[in-house]
PyMOL Python script that loads the backbone (N, CA, C, O; Angstrom):
from pymol import cmd

cmd.read_pdbstr("""\
ATOM      1  N   MET A   1     -79.496 -37.891  30.645  1.00  0.00           N
ATOM      2  CA  MET A   1     -79.690 -36.869  29.653  1.00  0.00           C
ATOM      3  C   MET A   1     -79.353 -37.457  28.047  1.00  0.00           C
ATOM      4  O   MET A   1     -78.448 -38.289  28.113  1.00  0.00           O
ATOM      5  N   GLU A   2     -79.701 -37.306  27.047  1.00  0.00           N
ATOM      6  CA  GLU A   2     -79.663 -37.814  25.821  1.00  0.00           C
ATOM      7  C   GLU A   2     -79.219 -36.078  24.898  1.00  0.00           C
ATOM      8  O   GLU A   2     -79.844 -35.034  25.084  1.00  0.00           O
ATOM      9  N   ASN A   3     -78.346 -36.197  24.212  1.00  0.00           N
ATOM     10  CA  ASN A   3     -78.007 -35.334  23.686  1.00  0.00           C
ATOM     11  C   ASN A   3     -78.356 -35.711  21.779  1.00  0.00           C
ATOM     12  O   ASN A   3     -78.869 -36.676  21.213  1.00  0.00           O
ATOM     13  N   VAL A   4     -77.778 -34.413  21.290  1.00  0.00           N
ATOM     14  CA  VAL A   4     -78.435 -34.660  19.716  1.00  0.00           C
ATOM     15  C   VAL A   4     -78.228 -35.988  18.525  1.00  0.00           C
ATOM     16  O   VAL A   4     -78.796 -36.537  17.581  1.00  0.00           O
ATOM     17  N   THR A   5     -76.884 -36.027  19.411  1.00  0.00           N
ATOM     18  CA  THR A   5     -76.622 -37.284  18.652  1.00  0.00           C
ATOM     19  C   THR A   5     -76.881 -38.595  19.050  1.00  0.00           C
ATOM     20  O   THR A   5     -76.257 -39.471  18.452  1.00  0.00           O
ATOM     21  N   GLY A   6     -77.484 -38.850  19.725  1.00  0.00           N
ATOM     22  CA  GLY A   6     -78.168 -40.165  21.159  1.00  0.00           C
ATOM     23  C   GLY A   6     -77.174 -40.394  21.435  1.00  0.00           C
ATOM     24  O   GLY A   6     -76.779 -41.429  20.898  1.00  0.00           O
ATOM     25  N   ALA A   7     -76.385 -39.863  22.143  1.00  0.00           N
ATOM     26  CA  ALA A   7     -75.098 -40.003  23.234  1.00  0.00           C
ATOM     27  C   ALA A   7     -76.276 -40.036  24.393  1.00  0.00           C
ATOM     28  O   ALA A   7     -77.456 -39.685  24.383  1.00  0.00           O
ATOM     29  N   ARG A   8     -75.349 -40.665  25.473  1.00  0.00           N
ATOM     30  CA  ARG A   8     -76.213 -40.448  27.093  1.00  0.00           C
ATOM     31  C   ARG A   8     -75.181 -40.016  27.497  1.00  0.00           C
ATOM     32  O   ARG A   8     -74.027 -40.303  27.176  1.00  0.00           O
ATOM     33  N   HIS A   9     -75.752 -38.970  28.560  1.00  0.00           N
ATOM     34  CA  HIS A   9     -74.425 -38.514  29.129  1.00  0.00           C
ATOM     35  C   HIS A   9     -74.670 -37.967  30.732  1.00  0.00           C
ATOM     36  O   HIS A   9     -75.396 -37.009  30.996  1.00  0.00           O
ATOM     37  N   TYR A  10     -74.024 -38.656  31.611  1.00  0.00           N
ATOM     38  CA  TYR A  10     -73.874 -38.480  33.103  1.00  0.00           C
ATOM     39  C   TYR A  10     -72.526 -38.100  33.791  1.00  0.00           C
ATOM     40  O   TYR A  10     -71.410 -38.510  33.470  1.00  0.00           O
ATOM     41  N   GLU A  11     -72.849 -37.221  34.819  1.00  0.00           N
ATOM     42  CA  GLU A  11     -72.222 -37.297  35.465  1.00  0.00           C
ATOM     43  C   GLU A  11     -71.904 -38.344  36.465  1.00  0.00           C
ATOM     44  O   GLU A  11     -72.767 -39.178  36.739  1.00  0.00           O
ATOM     45  N   VAL A  12     -70.137 -38.388  37.328  1.00  0.00           N
ATOM     46  CA  VAL A  12     -70.177 -39.419  38.106  1.00  0.00           C
ATOM     47  C   VAL A  12     -69.302 -38.483  38.750  1.00  0.00           C
ATOM     48  O   VAL A  12     -68.968 -37.384  38.307  1.00  0.00           O
ATOM     49  N   VAL A  13     -68.893 -39.116  40.048  1.00  0.00           N
ATOM     50  CA  VAL A  13     -68.474 -38.011  41.507  1.00  0.00           C
ATOM     51  C   VAL A  13     -67.027 -38.934  41.886  1.00  0.00           C
ATOM     52  O   VAL A  13     -67.042 -40.162  41.807  1.00  0.00           O
ATOM     53  N   ALA A  14     -66.565 -38.645  42.042  1.00  0.00           N
ATOM     54  CA  ALA A  14     -65.391 -40.105  42.806  1.00  0.00           C
ATOM     55  C   ALA A  14     -64.940 -39.534  43.516  1.00  0.00           C
ATOM     56  O   ALA A  14     -64.951 -38.303  43.509  1.00  0.00           O
ATOM     57  N   TRP A  15     -64.190 -40.514  44.683  1.00  0.00           N
ATOM     58  CA  TRP A  15     -62.940 -39.870  45.417  1.00  0.00           C
ATOM     59  C   TRP A  15     -62.855 -41.910  46.055  1.00  0.00           C
ATOM     60  O   TRP A  15     -63.375 -43.015  45.901  1.00  0.00           O
ATOM     61  N   ARG A  16     -61.567 -41.004  46.938  1.00  0.00           N
ATOM     62  CA  ARG A  16     -60.850 -42.127  46.817  1.00  0.00           C
ATOM     63  C   ARG A  16     -61.100 -42.443  48.223  1.00  0.00           C
ATOM     64  O   ARG A  16     -61.287 -41.569  49.069  1.00  0.00           O
ATOM     65  N   ALA A  17     -61.102 -44.271  48.578  1.00  0.00           N
ATOM     66  CA  ALA A  17     -61.543 -45.042  49.887  1.00  0.00           C
ATOM     67  C   ALA A  17     -60.828 -46.043  49.472  1.00  0.00           C
ATOM     68  O   ALA A  17     -60.951 -46.605  48.383  1.00  0.00           O
ATOM     69  N   ASP A  18     -59.661 -46.427  50.764  1.00  0.00           N
ATOM     70  CA  ASP A  18     -58.961 -47.465  51.132  1.00  0.00           C
ATOM     71  C   ASP A  18     -58.545 -47.389  49.896  1.00  0.00           C
ATOM     72  O   ASP A  18     -59.372 -47.786  49.075  1.00  0.00           O
ATOM     73  N   ARG A  19     -57.284 -46.916  49.367  1.00  0.00           N
ATOM     74  CA  ARG A  19     -56.391 -47.188  48.238  1.00  0.00           C
ATOM     75  C   ARG A  19     -57.209 -47.369  46.745  1.00  0.00           C
ATOM     76  O   ARG A  19     -56.639 -47.665  45.695  1.00  0.00           O
ATOM     77  N   ARG A  20     -58.721 -47.115  46.896  1.00  0.00           N
ATOM     78  CA  ARG A  20     -59.206 -47.305  45.450  1.00  0.00           C
ATOM     79  C   ARG A  20     -59.847 -45.989  45.422  1.00  0.00           C
ATOM     80  O   ARG A  20     -59.828 -45.215  46.379  1.00  0.00           O
ATOM     81  N   LEU A  21     -60.645 -45.664  43.849  1.00  0.00           N
ATOM     82  CA  LEU A  21     -61.252 -45.254  43.418  1.00  0.00           C
ATOM     83  C   LEU A  21     -62.893 -45.362  43.439  1.00  0.00           C
ATOM     84  O   LEU A  21     -63.518 -45.953  42.559  1.00  0.00           O
ATOM     85  N   THR A  22     -63.366 -44.860  44.309  1.00  0.00           N
ATOM     86  CA  THR A  22     -65.077 -44.924  44.353  1.00  0.00           C
ATOM     87  C   THR A  22     -65.439 -44.272  43.097  1.00  0.00           C
ATOM     88  O   THR A  22     -64.923 -43.179  42.862  1.00  0.00           O
ATOM     89  N   LEU A  23     -66.134 -44.710  42.380  1.00  0.00           N
ATOM     90  CA  LEU A  23     -67.107 -44.029  41.059  1.00  0.00           C
ATOM     91  C   LEU A  23     -68.585 -43.869  41.303  1.00  0.00           C
ATOM     92  O   LEU A  23     -69.079 -44.955  41.002  1.00  0.00           O
ATOM     93  N   TYR A  24     -69.159 -43.370  41.543  1.00  0.00           N
ATOM     94  CA  TYR A  24     -71.041 -42.649  41.793  1.00  0.00           C
ATOM     95  C   TYR A  24     -71.550 -42.011  40.749  1.00  0.00           C
ATOM     96  O   TYR A  24     -71.238 -40.859  40.447  1.00  0.00           O
ATOM     97  N   VAL A  25     -72.332 -42.690  40.160  1.00  0.00           N
ATOM     98  CA  VAL A  25     -73.218 -42.285  38.968  1.00  0.00           C
ATOM     99  C   VAL A  25     -74.334 -41.689  39.543  1.00  0.00           C
ATOM    100  O   VAL A  25     -75.010 -42.680  39.819  1.00  0.00           O
ATOM    101  N   PRO A  26     -74.998 -40.677  39.922  1.00  0.00           N
ATOM    102  CA  PRO A  26     -76.060 -40.021  40.175  1.00  0.00           C
ATOM    103  C   PRO A  26     -77.292 -40.527  39.736  1.00  0.00           C
ATOM    104  O   PRO A  26     -78.299 -40.841  40.370  1.00  0.00           O
ATOM    105  N   GLY A  27     -76.977 -40.554  38.286  1.00  0.00           N
ATOM    106  CA  GLY A  27     -77.921 -40.378  37.492  1.00  0.00           C
ATOM    107  C   GLY A  27     -79.222 -42.044  37.986  1.00  0.00           C
ATOM    108  O   GLY A  27     -80.403 -42.154  38.316  1.00  0.00           O
ATOM    109  N   ILE A  28     -78.014 -43.027  37.740  1.00  0.00           N
ATOM    110  CA  ILE A  28     -78.834 -44.554  38.015  1.00  0.00           C
ATOM    111  C   ILE A  28     -78.204 -44.595  39.364  1.00  0.00           C
ATOM    112  O   ILE A  28     -77.469 -45.577  39.253  1.00  0.00           O
ATOM    113  N   GLU A  29     -78.046 -44.157  40.508  1.00  0.00           N
ATOM    114  CA  GLU A  29     -77.611 -44.697  41.664  1.00  0.00           C
ATOM    115  C   GLU A  29     -77.182 -45.789  41.897  1.00  0.00           C
ATOM    116  O   GLU A  29     -77.489 -46.712  42.651  1.00  0.00           O
ATOM    117  N   ALA A  30     -76.134 -45.521  40.881  1.00  0.00           N
ATOM    118  CA  ALA A  30     -74.884 -47.421  40.804  1.00  0.00           C
ATOM    119  C   ALA A  30     -73.383 -46.435  41.115  1.00  0.00           C
ATOM    120  O   ALA A  30     -73.194 -45.224  41.002  1.00  0.00           O
ATOM    121  N   SER A  31     -72.785 -47.169  41.395  1.00  0.00           N
ATOM    122  CA  SER A  31     -70.914 -47.353  42.029  1.00  0.00           C
ATOM    123  C   SER A  31     -70.662 -48.306  41.408  1.00  0.00           C
ATOM    124  O   SER A  31     -71.374 -49.226  41.007  1.00  0.00           O
ATOM    125  N   THR A  32     -69.429 -48.063  41.297  1.00  0.00           N
ATOM    126  CA  THR A  32     -68.520 -49.085  41.228  1.00  0.00           C
ATOM    127  C   THR A  32     -66.777 -48.745  41.967  1.00  0.00           C
ATOM    128  O   THR A  32     -66.479 -47.663  42.474  1.00  0.00           O
ATOM    129  N   THR A  33     -66.138 -49.548  41.893  1.00  0.00           N
ATOM    130  CA  THR A  33     -64.492 -49.172  42.394  1.00  0.00           C
ATOM    131  C   THR A  33     -63.326 -49.483  41.384  1.00  0.00           C
ATOM    132  O   THR A  33     -63.363 -50.536  40.747  1.00  0.00           O
ATOM    133  N   VAL A  34     -62.216 -48.525  41.213  1.00  0.00           N
ATOM    134  CA  VAL A  34     -61.577 -49.544  41.022  1.00  0.00           C
ATOM    135  C   VAL A  34     -59.826 -49.125  41.188  1.00  0.00           C
ATOM    136  O   VAL A  34     -59.443 -48.035  41.615  1.00  0.00           O
ATOM    137  N   ASP A  35     -58.860 -50.311  40.727  1.00  0.00           N
ATOM    138  CA  ASP A  35     -57.622 -49.413  41.760  1.00  0.00           C
ATOM    139  C   ASP A  35     -56.683 -48.104  40.736  1.00  0.00           C
ATOM    140  O   ASP A  35     -55.862 -47.271  41.119  1.00  0.00           O
ATOM    141  N   ASP A  36     -57.142 -48.337  39.568  1.00  0.00           N
ATOM    142  CA  ASP A  36     -55.929 -47.650  38.682  1.00  0.00           C
ATOM    143  C   ASP A  36     -57.007 -46.452  38.336  1.00  0.00           C
ATOM    144  O   ASP A  36     -57.849 -46.548  37.443  1.00  0.00           O
ATOM    145  N   PRO A  37     -56.873 -45.541  39.018  1.00  0.00           N
ATOM    146  CA  PRO A  37     -57.737 -43.895  38.163  1.00  0.00           C
ATOM    147  C   PRO A  37     -57.462 -44.082  36.224  1.00  0.00           C
ATOM    148  O   PRO A  37     -58.087 -43.356  35.451  1.00  0.00           O
ATOM    149  N   ARG A  38     -56.665 -44.928  35.820  1.00  0.00           N
ATOM    150  CA  ARG A  38     -56.672 -44.335  34.206  1.00  0.00           C
ATOM    151  C   ARG A  38     -58.013 -45.595  33.657  1.00  0.00           C
ATOM    152  O   ARG A  38     -58.490 -45.609  32.523  1.00  0.00           O
ATOM    153  N   THR A  39     -58.298 -46.301  34.487  1.00  0.00           N
ATOM    154  CA  THR A  39     -59.859 -47.210  33.987  1.00  0.00           C
ATOM    155  C   THR A  39     -61.044 -46.914  34.627  1.00  0.00           C
ATOM    156  O   THR A  39     -62.003 -47.649  34.865  1.00  0.00           O
ATOM    157  N   ALA A  40     -60.823 -45.488  34.932  1.00  0.00           N
ATOM    158  CA  ALA A  40     -62.378 -45.092  35.476  1.00  0.00           C
ATOM    159  C   ALA A  40     -63.207 -44.691  34.474  1.00  0.00           C
ATOM    160  O   ALA A  40     -64.395 -44.576  34.775  1.00  0.00           O
ATOM    161  N   GLU A  41     -62.821 -44.411  33.175  1.00  0.00           N
ATOM    162  CA  GLU A  41     -63.921 -43.801  32.654  1.00  0.00           C
ATOM    163  C   GLU A  41     -64.221 -45.040  31.776  1.00  0.00           C
ATOM    164  O   GLU A  41     -65.334 -44.938  31.259  1.00  0.00           O
ATOM    165  N   ASP A  42     -63.440 -46.405  31.385  1.00  0.00           N
ATOM    166  CA  ASP A  42     -63.980 -47.441  30.957  1.00  0.00           C
ATOM    167  C   ASP A  42     -65.026 -48.125  32.181  1.00  0.00           C
ATOM    168  O   ASP A  42     -66.101 -48.639  31.870  1.00  0.00           O
ATOM    169  N   ALA A  43     -64.587 -48.053  33.459  1.00  0.00           N
ATOM    170  CA  ALA A  43     -65.632 -48.679  34.589  1.00  0.00           C
ATOM    171  C   ALA A  43     -66.921 -48.146  34.539  1.00  0.00           C
ATOM    172  O   ALA A  43     -68.031 -48.677  34.550  1.00  0.00           O
ATOM    173  N   VAL A  44     -66.467 -46.743  34.469  1.00  0.00           N
ATOM    174  CA  VAL A  44     -68.302 -46.685  34.839  1.00  0.00           C
ATOM    175  C   VAL A  44     -69.007 -46.395  33.514  1.00  0.00           C
ATOM    176  O   VAL A  44     -70.179 -46.046  33.652  1.00  0.00           O
ATOM    177  N   ARG A  45     -68.536 -46.466  32.219  1.00  0.00           N
ATOM    178  CA  ARG A  45     -68.722 -46.825  31.027  1.00  0.00           C
ATOM    179  C   ARG A  45     -69.693 -48.131  30.552  1.00  0.00           C
ATOM    180  O   ARG A  45     -70.620 -48.156  29.742  1.00  0.00           O
ATOM    181  N   ASP A  46     -68.919 -49.550  31.651  1.00  0.00           N
ATOM    182  CA  ASP A  46     -69.066 -50.821  31.425  1.00  0.00           C
ATOM    183  C   ASP A  46     -70.487 -50.481  32.684  1.00  0.00           C
ATOM    184  O   ASP A  46     -71.598 -51.002  32.596  1.00  0.00           O
ATOM    185  N   LEU A  47     -70.202 -49.830  33.412  1.00  0.00           N
ATOM    186  CA  LEU A  47     -71.653 -49.973  34.455  1.00  0.00           C
ATOM    187  C   LEU A  47     -72.796 -49.321  34.167  1.00  0.00           C
ATOM    188  O   LEU A  47     -73.844 -49.700  34.690  1.00  0.00           O
ATOM    189  N   ILE A  48     -72.783 -48.726  33.686  1.00  0.00           N
ATOM    190  CA  ILE A  48     -74.031 -47.668  32.576  1.00  0.00           C
ATOM    191  C   ILE A  48     -74.393 -48.912  31.570  1.00  0.00           C
ATOM    192  O   ILE A  48     -75.330 -49.710  31.587  1.00  0.00           O
ATOM    193  N   ALA A  49     -73.596 -48.802  30.941  1.00  0.00           N
ATOM    194  CA  ALA A  49     -74.225 -50.360  30.023  1.00  0.00           C
ATOM    195  C   ALA A  49     -74.466 -51.576  30.483  1.00  0.00           C
ATOM    196  O   ALA A  49     -74.939 -52.444  29.750  1.00  0.00           O
ATOM    197  N   ASP A  50     -74.200 -51.765  31.623  1.00  0.00           N
ATOM    198  CA  ASP A  50     -74.540 -53.020  32.110  1.00  0.00           C
ATOM    199  C   ASP A  50     -76.129 -52.478  32.945  1.00  0.00           C
ATOM    200  O   ASP A  50     -77.107 -53.220  32.848  1.00  0.00           O
ATOM    201  N   LEU A  51     -76.199 -51.585  33.475  1.00  0.00           N
ATOM    202  CA  LEU A  51     -77.552 -51.736  34.331  1.00  0.00           C
ATOM    203  C   LEU A  51     -78.589 -50.400  33.108  1.00  0.00           C
ATOM    204  O   LEU A  51     -79.754 -50.007  33.172  1.00  0.00           O
ATOM    205  N   THR A  52     -77.659 -50.134  32.307  1.00  0.00           N
ATOM    206  CA  THR A  52     -79.531 -49.290  31.303  1.00  0.00           C
ATOM    207  C   THR A  52     -79.633 -50.289  30.312  1.00  0.00           C
ATOM    208  O   THR A  52     -80.801 -50.482  29.977  1.00  0.00           O
ATOM    209  N   GLY A  53     -78.819 -50.970  29.746  1.00  0.00           N
ATOM    210  CA  GLY A  53     -78.905 -51.536  28.321  1.00  0.00           C
ATOM    211  C   GLY A  53     -78.403 -50.614  27.234  1.00  0.00           C
ATOM    212  O   GLY A  53     -78.774 -50.814  26.078  1.00  0.00           O
ATOM    213  N   THR A  54     -77.364 -49.351  27.601  1.00  0.00           N
ATOM    214  CA  THR A  54     -77.486 -48.530  26.434  1.00  0.00           C
ATOM    215  C   THR A  54     -76.105 -48.906  26.133  1.00  0.00           C
ATOM    216  O   THR A  54     -75.395 -49.013  27.133  1.00  0.00           O
ATOM    217  N   ASP A  55     -75.389 -49.196  24.690  1.00  0.00           N
ATOM    218  CA  ASP A  55     -74.763 -49.180  23.859  1.00  0.00           C
ATOM    219  C   ASP A  55     -73.424 -48.650  24.668  1.00  0.00           C
ATOM    220  O   ASP A  55     -73.304 -47.427  24.748  1.00  0.00           O
ATOM    221  N   ARG A  56     -72.546 -49.367  25.191  1.00  0.00           N
ATOM    222  CA  ARG A  56     -71.073 -48.583  25.928  1.00  0.00           C
ATOM    223  C   ARG A  56     -70.676 -47.381  24.812  1.00  0.00           C
ATOM    224  O   ARG A  56     -70.753 -46.328  25.445  1.00  0.00           O
ATOM    225  N   GLY A  57     -70.370 -47.152  23.724  1.00  0.00           N
ATOM    226  CA  GLY A  57     -69.820 -46.295  22.649  1.00  0.00           C
ATOM    227  C   GLY A  57     -70.898 -45.052  22.549  1.00  0.00           C
ATOM    228  O   GLY A  57     -70.692 -43.970  22.000  1.00  0.00           O
ATOM    229  N   ASP A  58     -72.095 -45.480  23.215  1.00  0.00           N
ATOM    230  CA  ASP A  58     -73.173 -44.219  23.336  1.00  0.00           C
ATOM    231  C   ASP A  58     -73.120 -43.633  24.247  1.00  0.00           C
ATOM    232  O   ASP A  58     -74.175 -43.080  24.558  1.00  0.00           O
ATOM    233  N   ILE A  59     -72.172 -43.465  24.971  1.00  0.00           N
ATOM    234  CA  ILE A  59     -72.133 -43.221  26.505  1.00  0.00           C
ATOM    235  C   ILE A  59     -71.167 -42.151  26.754  1.00  0.00           C
ATOM    236  O   ILE A  59     -70.037 -42.558  26.485  1.00  0.00           O
ATOM    237  N   THR A  60     -71.174 -40.970  27.155  1.00  0.00           N
ATOM    238  CA  THR A  60     -70.349 -40.074  27.636  1.00  0.00           C
ATOM    239  C   THR A  60     -70.527 -39.727  28.919  1.00  0.00           C
ATOM    240  O   THR A  60     -71.644 -39.888  29.409  1.00  0.00           O
ATOM    241  N   CYS A  61     -69.277 -39.095  29.838  1.00  0.00           N
ATOM    242  CA  CYS A  61     -69.242 -39.028  30.891  1.00  0.00           C
ATOM    243  C   CYS A  61     -68.425 -37.608  31.381  1.00  0.00           C
ATOM    244  O   CYS A  61     -67.751 -36.976  30.567  1.00  0.00           O
ATOM    245  N   ASP A  62     -68.556 -37.208  32.722  1.00  0.00           N
ATOM    246  CA  ASP A  62     -67.795 -36.432  33.205  1.00  0.00           C
ATOM    247  C   ASP A  62     -67.744 -36.542  34.428  1.00  0.00           C
ATOM    248  O   ASP A  62     -68.713 -36.392  35.173  1.00  0.00           O
ATOM    249  N   ILE A  63     -66.028 -36.959  34.953  1.00  0.00           N
ATOM    250  CA  ILE A  63     -66.265 -37.628  36.323  1.00  0.00           C
ATOM    251  C   ILE A  63     -65.578 -36.151  36.934  1.00  0.00           C
ATOM    252  O   ILE A  63     -65.206 -35.121  36.373  1.00  0.00           O
ATOM    253  N   ARG A  64     -65.602 -36.499  38.053  1.00  0.00           N
ATOM    254  CA  ARG A  64     -65.223 -35.086  38.699  1.00  0.00           C
ATOM    255  C   ARG A  64     -64.998 -35.537  39.930  1.00  0.00           C
ATOM    256  O   ARG A  64     -65.700 -36.407  40.447  1.00  0.00           O
ATOM    257  N   LEU A  65     -63.894 -34.925  40.564  1.00  0.00           N
ATOM    258  CA  LEU A  65     -63.459 -35.790  42.171  1.00  0.00           C
ATOM    259  C   LEU A  65     -64.760 -34.510  43.411  1.00  0.00           C
ATOM    260  O   LEU A  65     -65.181 -33.381  43.159  1.00  0.00           O
ATOM    261  N   GLY A  66     -64.906 -35.079  44.201  1.00  0.00           N
ATOM    262  CA  GLY A  66     -65.967 -34.842  45.273  1.00  0.00           C
ATOM    263  C   GLY A  66     -66.886 -36.542  45.852  1.00  0.00           C
ATOM    264  O   GLY A  66     -66.946 -37.728  45.527  1.00  0.00           O
ATOM    265  N   ARG A  67     -67.573 -35.364  47.112  1.00  0.00           N
ATOM    266  CA  ARG A  67     -68.197 -36.549  47.623  1.00  0.00           C
ATOM    267  C   ARG A  67     -69.450 -36.041  46.991  1.00  0.00           C
ATOM    268  O   ARG A  67     -69.629 -34.870  46.654  1.00  0.00           O
ATOM    269  N   PRO A  68     -70.578 -37.333  46.816  1.00  0.00           N
ATOM    270  CA  PRO A  68     -72.548 -36.919  46.407  1.00  0.00           C
ATOM    271  C   PRO A  68     -72.758 -35.752  47.262  1.00  0.00           C
ATOM    272  O   PRO A  68     -73.154 -34.659  46.858  1.00  0.00           O
ATOM    273  N   TRP A  69     -72.423 -36.102  48.654  1.00  0.00           N
ATOM    274  CA  TRP A  69     -73.298 -35.227  49.576  1.00  0.00           C
ATOM    275  C   TRP A  69     -72.543 -33.929  50.005  1.00  0.00           C
ATOM    276  O   TRP A  69     -73.029 -33.102  50.776  1.00  0.00           O
ATOM    277  N   ARG A  70     -71.348 -33.832  49.448  1.00  0.00           N
ATOM    278  CA  ARG A  70     -70.389 -32.387  48.942  1.00  0.00           C
ATOM    279  C   ARG A  70     -70.384 -31.616  47.526  1.00  0.00           C
ATOM    280  O   ARG A  70     -69.667 -30.688  47.151  1.00  0.00           O
ATOM    281  N   SER A  71     -71.356 -32.264  46.903  1.00  0.00           N
ATOM    282  CA  SER A  71     -70.577 -31.542  45.219  1.00  0.00           C
ATOM    283  C   SER A  71     -72.151 -31.206  44.741  1.00  0.00           C
ATOM    284  O   SER A  71     -72.408 -31.076  43.545  1.00  0.00           O
ATOM    285  N   GLY A  72     -73.035 -31.096  45.630  1.00  0.00           N
ATOM    286  CA  GLY A  72     -74.581 -30.457  45.305  1.00  0.00           C
ATOM    287  C   GLY A  72     -75.474 -31.767  44.495  1.00  0.00           C
ATOM    288  O   GLY A  72     -76.533 -31.437  43.962  1.00  0.00           O
ATOM    289  N   ILE A  73     -75.142 -32.890  44.429  1.00  0.00           N
ATOM    290  CA  ILE A  73     -75.868 -34.319  43.586  1.00  0.00           C
ATOM    291  C   ILE A  73     -76.526 -34.475  44.773  1.00  0.00           C
ATOM    292  O   ILE A  73     -77.316 -35.406  44.923  1.00  0.00           O
TER     293      ILE A  73
END
""", "prot")
cmd.dss("prot")
cmd.show_as("cartoon", "prot")
cmd.util.cbc("prot")
cmd.orient("prot")
């Protein structure tokens, strides 16, 4: 979804699995994992940029805890 500034916004669902944080981006049907939750936003932006070709600086995201099948996504 593009907003008026040209930034692309993505919803992200995150959950703990095997001592890692899984991050799922339903808008592009892709996921990644991180060891440190403090790196989650950077990891998601890198994933989205790599897969969509969007400039990393133009990507915003909301990360919420849950599971895709339980969060209404």
